[in-house]
N, C-alpha and C positions, 0 to 999 in steps of 0.2 A: 333412208331405208325403213325409220321406224314410221313415218307417215304412212308408206305405201303399204305395212303390215297391218295399221291401225284401219285403214280405209280399206284396203282390199285384202279380205280375210285369205290368208293361206290354209289349206287344209291340214286338218288335224292337228293345227296349233291353236289353241284360244287365244284370243286377245291378253286374257288377262295376266298371261303369263311374263309379259312385258313389264305388267308392274310389280307381281309378284317375285319375279326373280330378284331384282337386286336388295327388295326390302329380306326376303330368306338367306341371300348372301351377307347380308349385312351381318343379320340376327345370330347367323349359325358363325361367323367367324368373329363376331365379336360378342355376343352374348356371354363363353366362355372368361374373356378378359375380364367383362362386368361385373358375372356374378364372385369372380373372385376378389375382385379389388370392393363390392359391397361390404363381401362378406370381412375382409380385412379391415374395412373400414365402419365397420359396426352400425351399417345402414340397412340391411336386412332384416334386424329385430330392431323394431322400434325401443321397448322397454330396456334393452342391453345398452341402447345410448345415453340412456336418462338416467343411467346408473351413478352412483358418486353423489358431488356437491355440487351446485349452481357456482358458476366464476364468471367475471368478467373481465376481460382481457383489454387491456389498456396498451397501444404502442401504435407501431405504422403497418402498413399494408404487408410487405414482404416479411415482416419477422413475426407479425399475428396469424398468419396464412400458413408458415411452418409449423406454429405452435398446435392451432387448431386442429391441425390433422394427427399432432402426436394426442392431443386431448381427446380425441373422438376414438383413438385404440386402447384409451384408457379406462378401469370402471373406479378411479379415485377423484375426477373433475368432470363436468360436463360445463362446455362453455355454452351462455346463452345472448350476450352481446360483445360488442364490440366499439370501445371508445377512441377516438383519433382526434386531435388535435386539429387535424387538416378538414377545418368547416366545408369544404367543397363536396365530401366522403358521404356529408349528414344523409340518411335517406336512404343509402346503397345498402347493399347487403355482401357481406364475404363468408363463402360455403354456405350462404342460406343464412346467417346472423347479421344482425338487423346493425349496423352502425352509427352511432351518435356523435355529436361533437356540440359545441368543445367540450373539453375537460373537464370544466366546471360543472359540466352536469352527474357526474361521477354517483354524488348523492339520490339525485332524481331516479337516475336508471336503475340503481340499487335498489331503491326503495318499491321500482315497478317489476322488476324481476323475482324481490325477496332473496335478493344475493348478500353474504355476507365477507365474500373473500373476494381477492382483485387480485391479479396477475398482470405484470407492467413487464412487456415486451418492449423495449426500448433501448436495446444493446449500443445502440449507433449516436443514441441522441447524447447533448451534452448531460453534466451531471444537474447544472439550475433546471433542466427540463422535466428531468428524474426526478430530482426532491421536489417539484413542482406537485408534479401526479402522485408521489408518494401522501404528502402532506394534505394532500385532498382527498383522496382515499381513507388515508387515516382518520382525519376530522368526519369524514362520513362512517365512521363506525366499523369499515372493514379492514378485515386482517390483511394486511399487503406482502406479497410475493412477488419473486423476479425472476427471469431465468437466465442461463450462461451467456456468454458471449456469443454474439454477431454470428461468427466464422463457425460454432456449433450449430446454431439455427440453421445456416444456411446450406450445413455438410450433412445435415440428418443426424449429426451426434446428439442431439438434444433425445432427453428421456425424461418421463414425468417425476422419476427420483432425484433429478438435479433440479427441479422447481424449489427454490427455499426461499424464505422469507428474507427480505429485505434488510441487509446489515447498513452501518453506518458508512461503512469502506465507498458501497454502492453510491451514495448521496454524495461523497466527497469524491468521487472518481476522477482519475484524471488520465491524459491521454497515455497508452503504453509506450516504454522508454525503447529508442531504438539503439542498438547496443552495435560496435565495432568488434563484431565476435571475431572476426581474423585476428584485431589487435589485442583483445583480450585472451582469445588462445596464446598465440606469443607471448604473454604476460605471464601464464598460468598453464598452459599444458604442458605436461612431462618435466614439470619444475618443481623444489620444495617449497608449501606457500607455508607461513605462518601465521594465527591471528591469536591475537592476546584477546582476552575476554572474551572465549567462543562460546562460555555459556549465557551470554546475556541476549538480548532480543535481536540487537544490530548484529553481533558476532556470532550468533547460531545461524540467523539468515545468511552471513558472507562464508560460512563455510559450506552453506545446502549450495548456494551461486557458485561460490569455488569447485565444487566438487561436480558440476555438470561440465566444467572443461576438462576433466582429468588433470588432476595434478599429479606429478611424482607421486606424492606423498604431502600429507595434511597433517601440522602439529598444531594441536590445540593445545592453548595455556588460559588456563584460569586458576583463581583462588578458591573459589567456590566450586568444592567437590560433587555435590548432587547434580549442579547445574552441568560441570564437564561430563557426568555420567550420562546425564540425560540425551546432551547432543550425541556423545560417541555413538551412543544405543539406536539412536533414530539415523544418524550415518550408515552403521551397521546394515539396517534394512533397507536403506534407500540406494545406498552403493555398496553393494558387499566387497568387488574390486577395489573398492580406493584403500590405500595405502596409510594408513594414519598412526598419530598417538598422540594420547592426554599426557599432558605434564600439568602437577598441580603446581605452583609457583605465583608468589607477589610480584608485580610490576617493580617493586621497589627493591628487591633482593637481586641485586647484581653480581653474587656467587651462582646463584641458581639460575638466574638468566645465562651467565657465560657457560653456564653446563649444558643448558637445553641449546643452545646458539652452536656450541661444539658438535654435540650430538645430530643435530637437523640439519646445518648448514643451508637455511633458507635462502631463496633469491632474492624472495618477496617477503613482506611483513605488512600485515593490517591490522595494524593497531587500534584496537574499541574498548579496553578495558579503563573505564572511570567511574569516578561517584559523581551521580546526574542528579539527583533529587535536591532541588534548589532549597527546602524547608530544612531539609534535616543537615543539610552542608554548613548551615547560616551561623550557627554559634558553636556550641560545644564540641562537633566536631570540623569547625574550618579548616587547623590545620593540617588534619588527615585528608581533607578537600586537594589541600595543595600539595599536600604529598605525593597522595598517587596520580593528581591530573598533571598537576607540572614536574615534580621530582621524580613520580615513576616514568611519565614519557621521555624526561632526560634520559633516566636508566637504560631503559629498554634501547631507547633510539643510538645512544654510545653502544651499548651492545651489538646494535645490528651495523653498527660504522664499523668496527673492530673486526666484525664476522664478516665485513666484506660483502654485506647483503645489497642488491641491485637497486631495489625499491622499498623505502618505507612510506606506507599511507598512514595518516594518522587522520581520526574522526573527531572533528571538533563539534560545535553547537553556535546557532545562533545568539546563543543567550553569552556571547563571547564577546557580542558586538555593543560598545557600548554599556559594559555590567553595572548590573545595582546587587549583585548577588557573589558570593564569594564560588560558588561554582565556577559561574560564567566569569566572573576574573582570573579563576586558576586556569582554565581552558585557552582564555588569553595569554597566559603568561604560558602556556604547552605551545603554542600558536607560536611564538615569537624566541623560544628554546630551539624548537625544530628549524626556522630560520638561522638561528646565530650558528646553528654546529654544521649547517650546508657550506660544503667545502665548492670549491673549484671541480673537483671529480669526486671518484667514490660513490658513498650510497647518497640517491636522490630521494631526498626529505618532502613528502607532496602532503597535503593539509586541506581537509575536505569540511567546509563548515555546511549544516542544513537545520531545520526547524524539528520539531512536534515529529512522530512518525506513530501513525494509528496504533493502538494494541502494544506500547512498549511496555515494558518494565515499567512501572510506578507511573504511567500516564494516564489523564482523567478517564480515558475508556474503558477499561475494568473497573474504575472506583465507582462511575456512573453506573454501570452493572449490577453490580453489587448493591448498589443505594437502592435500583429500583427494585431490585429481585426480595430487598427489606421491606418493600412499600412506600420506602421515599423517607425524609425529605431528599432530593436532588442537591449536594452543595455544590457551588459557586460563588467564588472569591467576591467577584464585580460584575455588575453587568454591562459592562462595556468592557470587559477585556477581550484580548482576541490572541489567536496563535495563527502560526503556519503550520498545516499539516499535510503529510505525505504516507501513502503505505509503506510498510517493511522493506518488502523487494523492490519498490522502486526506488527507494533512498540508497539501497545497499548496490543495485546494477549500476547506478548513478554513480556512487564511490569506486566500484569498480573501475567504471569509464573514465574518472578523473585519475585514477593512479594508471591507467593505461596511456592516458595524454601527457600527463605532468613529467615533465624533465628537471625538477629540482627545486626549492625554494617558494612554491605556485602556493596559495590559497583560494582552493575553487568554492566559488558558491555554487550552490544546487537554484534552481527555481522551483521555488516553492510553492507558484501559484496566488491565489488572493488568500488574504488571512479569514481566517472564522470567528465568528465570536461564540463562546464557549456557552453562553447562554443559551445560543442557537441550538447547539452543537446538541446542549442539554435536552433541548425542547424535542428534538428529532427523534432520540434515540427513545426518549417517554412513549412516544406517539406510536413510533417503531415499536413497542414491547406491550402495545395494545390497552394504553392507558391516556387519560387526557389529562391536561394541565392540571383541575380541579383532582382529581384521583390521586397521582402524582406531584406535590409542590414542589417548586424551588427555592431553595433557602441562601442567601447570599449574607457570607460570613467576613468581607472583608480582605485586604491583599494580605497576604503573607509577607513574613520577613523578608526582604530580597528580591520582592516579585514586582514586576512592571504590566503597565496594563497592556503595552503592547513591544514586540519582537523586532531585532530589525536584523537582518542580514549582512549591511556593509555599514560601518561606523561613518559618523557624519563629515569627516575628511577623508575617507576613500572614495577611489570611483572602480569601475572594473571595466576588463574588455573582453570582449566574447572568445570565444573559441567556434571549434567545428561543430560541436554538438549543441543544439539551441538550447537544453535543458544547465547548461552549464557554462560559468563565465569564470574570468581570473579577478581576483581583489588586486587593486593596485595599490602596495602599502608602503610608508618611508620610515620605518619603525626600526631598522636593524636596533640591534645593541651594540653598542661599544665595549671594547676590551673592559676599559672598567667597570660597567655597569653590569657586562655576565659575570667577572671576578668577584663582584659584589654581591650581585642574585645568587651564584654558587654558595657562597659563604652562608645565606642566609638561609636557602634549603638544606644545608649538612646539619642545623639543628634538628636535633631529636623531637623536643616538646616545645608549642608555642601557645601561649595564651590568646582567645580570640581577637581581644582587641589588638596584640601586637601582631595578627595574621594580618587583620584588617589594615594596619598602618602599613605593612610592609608591602601587602599589593597594591596600596594607592601611591607606592612610591615607584613602584616596576611594571604596573598596570595605569598609566595616566588617565586613562579615560574612565576607569574606574569612577563610578559616582560614591565617594566620599559619603556626602551626606546621604543619600538613600541605603545606603549599608549600614549606617550609623556605626 
């Protein structure tokens, strides 16, 4: 038909209509959409699009594509180039921006475009790749930022205000924990839960996580008044419907604990109260470490047993494995005591053992931040010292998962991933703060009393068994206390005061793997 009209002209219908009609139709139908989209994306006005600061984007196509659209709606940043690890993308363009690779070209590209900032959009990448990109960008003198989770990017929930500086947690990032939500609801929901050490870094996070599962009541126990007040006020704001009660108490005070358990009648207890600082507990405070960590654990465990608590979850540490310090030996003693009082029925005692958590009270992270803020130096005890690290939320989620799975008498060991050299961690923090190794120097001070170069999660004679959860294993132990040993240990713990030398001598007797030579 078109050919007929073109070659045999119809009266009163010019041939140009056949060409102009579809063009005009497309313009009229799509023009309004195009105009609105152009205005929204700041494309109608060139100067507006170039307001803000130029920035490099580092990441994969899908994540960077979402980020470019968001940045073009903002007057804070404007993207100028994309850097990818995939060399096949080099020379191409993404939404008009040139793509460069490999990532090692960050310095050259930044100099070419006069850029002083970079945003890493690698939420689906491994922590090793994110760490490498961050180090290269920092080495090029760029201020390095990152974006939220991958899901936020793809769902459109990303906003410019959520772009933030890269933190150490991003570089040490681990896979998210998969929880047995139904099991945890059964453990916590509609029941009274008690948390000892509720004001500490682990205890307070336990309270936050437990509150999500809507317990009937949450009892918070701590000897530190201000810490207890702080977490109580936080819970009041975040979970206003949560019934809770704060109890100022020492876990060594059996009378006070009896009063608390009689009033609260908890079904589940999470025991996080402990002295945890290794050098501080090594000499003049050695007996207090044993009294709180071992005797205090026994006291609250017995109170829970007498009150008919269903499950008692104690938080231990990797420093309890082949301990070389009083703190670790006292926690190992607490593990043995919990297993010793485990009966055939009644309260189920479960222990969870893990390493360092990022940002916890007394950890190296806050200390390094303070030292960097003062201009250095950053002090590291030894160039070869390594530690396991995980985030506080991850550790607490796995503690709760272990508590849900435990049937009594187990020691659960968390998958801590690969150990991290503390000196590398210090260098990362210096670079993330915008300084070079020359501007903030690292100073080695030597190992402190009782400190080891590396930590372990299993002792030499221990093996472990898998569990249904990939990040939890059960340590297989054969260290049960005999009736005679238990009686002797209880008599030793009942003493009010013991000098440091006597404490270490007693620990050598009751914790055979305690390194007496290292403990001195």
